[in-house]
C-alpha positions in Angstrom: 0.0 0.0 0.0 2.7 2.5 0.8 4.6 1.7 -2.4 1.4 2.7 -4.4 1.2 6.0 -2.5 4.8 6.8 -3.3 4.5 6.1 -7.0 1.1 7.7 -7.4 1.5 10.6 -9.9 -1.4 12.5 -8.3 0.2 12.8 -4.9 0.0 16.2 -3.3 3.8 16.5 -3.0 4.4 16.4 -6.8 1.5 18.7 -7.9 1.9 22.3 -8.6 -1.1 24.3 -7.4 -2.3 27.9 -7.7 -3.2 30.0 -4.7 -6.9 29.6 -5.6 -6.6 25.8 -5.7 -4.9 25.9 -2.3 -7.7 28.1 -0.9 -10.3 25.5 -2.0 -8.2 22.5 -0.8 -7.5 24.0 2.7 -10.9 25.8 3.1 -9.2 29.1 4.0 -9.7 32.6 2.7 -7.4 33.9 0.0 -5.6 36.3 2.4 -5.1 33.6 5.1 -3.9 31.1 2.4 -1.4 33.7 1.2 0.0 34.1 4.7 0.3 30.3 5.2 2.0 29.8 1.8 4.4 32.7 2.4 5.4 31.1 5.7 5.8 27.7 4.2 8.0 29.1 1.4 10.2 31.0 3.9 10.6 27.9 6.0 11.6 25.8 3.0 8.6 23.4 3.2 7.1 24.7 -0.1 8.6 26.0 -3.3 7.2 28.5 -5.7 7.4 28.6 -9.5 6.7 31.7 -11.6 4.8 31.4 -14.8 6.9 31.9 -17.9 4.9 34.8 -19.4 5.8 38.2 -18.0 2.2 39.5 -18.3 0.9 36.6 -16.1 1.8 37.2 -12.5 0.4 33.9 -11.3 2.6 31.6 -9.2 2.3 27.9 -8.6 3.2 26.2 -5.4 4.2 22.7 -4.3 5.2 21.1 -1.0 8.6 19.6 -0.5 9.0 16.3 1.3 
């Protein structure tokens, strides 16, 4: 069972998610989710990826094991 969980491509650790998706997943407001995500990025538990297009200011986040 644990081997399946480690190789599952849909695991939360490997998925890049937007701030809006994290809001829905965690059930928090957008402002509170931003605070939590910023704290996780500063502590090294989460990484952020900028979108390639300069006009798009969206960021994607994923947790680090």
